[in-house]
C-alpha positions, 0 to 999 in steps of 0.5 A: 550478532552485534548490533551497533545502533538501536533498532531503526524500524520495528513492528509488533505482530497482531498478537503482540507476542512477536516483534520484528525489528531492523538491526543495524551493524555499520551499513548493513541491516538485518530483520530480526524476530524477537519473542515475547519472552525475549528470545531471538528467533529467525533473522534475515540479511537486508544488506544496504537496502533502505527499509520503508515499512514492516507489515505483519500479516497474521502471526506467520508472515512479514511483508518488508518494503525496501528500496535501493538507489540505482544509477539510471545510466542516463547522465543528467537523470542521475540516480533513482530509487527502485522499490522492492518487496520481500515476503518472509515466513516467520514460521518456516524461515522461507523468503521470496521476492514477488514476481522475481521469476515472472516473465510477464511482470517486472520484479518490483512493487510500486505499491502494497495494498495490504493483505486479506485472509481468504478461506484461511489463507493469507494473500498480499495485494501488490502493484507492479508493471505488467509486460504482457504487451512489450510495447505498452507496459502498464501498472497492474494489481496482483494477488500474491499467495504469501506461502507459494509466491503464486500470483493472479492479476486483479486489475490493470491500468487503474487504482482500486479499493479492496473490500475485506473479502478481497473483492473490488469495492471501487475503481479509479481510472485516469484516461487519455486523451481528455485527462479524465479521472473516473471513480466507479463502484466496483470495477470500471463498468460499475456505477459512476460515482464521480467523473471529472477532468483532472489534468494535474492529478488532483484526485487520488483513491486512497483505499477504504474509509472508516467503515465497511462500504466506504472509500477515501478520495484525496483531492487538492483542488477544493478549499473546503476539503482535501480528504473525502469519505464516500459511501459506495453503496448508499446515497449519502453525500461525501464527507470532508474529513480535513483541509490539511494539504498533501494528505494520506491515509493510514489503514489498520490490519482490517483494511479500514482507515485508522488515521490520516496524515499530512506531510506538509502540516506534519500532523497525524490524526485519528480517523474519528476526527472530521470537519463539519463540512458535509457536501458533495465535492 
């Protein structure tokens, strides 16, 4: 296999004994596995899709996040980026696209919430669009078996933060009318942590915080903090971690926040860094 340019994407397996990388030959791309001894293993054709992220799940599975540029067919709207995901088995060389053969979920993934190992089995958590109601499709999160592709609905119409055991630690829901954003412990019927009018989308649940039992909330409407860490089960006041704008979180294999990043300031910081601010937003 000829590689005309250096790998454009690469990711180490958890053990550090395998590397998955994108090999580029003119406009075509392949995902290639390389062992610690330098041997080349399985490879998969990716075509001209744009590679967004490579995630290892244990030593045997890879979640490859891609997007393709599609024509909308609506004149002024031009083109759109359509996200999709491929799950690859590094041991068996098998692949599948989540929801591809589903009759009630679109075969696209708008978000990947990471993976959890439950009873020795690996599952991925993906956001897609439920079409159970043909007139009112809604976003929903599903747990997908990374071996079989079988899936189970976890949450519909809301954003959630998953605990390490796969349970729902917190839920954020935006309701219309009223433009109200509500953050709850557990599911939507759990204890309310925060409820605010949010007409401009200033609040966002970003997943787990730095320690078990904590979550991260991004907000853009308060000068003394854009990224806050909340303790879901305790009474501790939320902690401001940064005032950088346009902030996001980077999570480790255990699901906990490992760092935060700002697309505006182009900074990436270890999650142990925090501002001295410590008060409720």
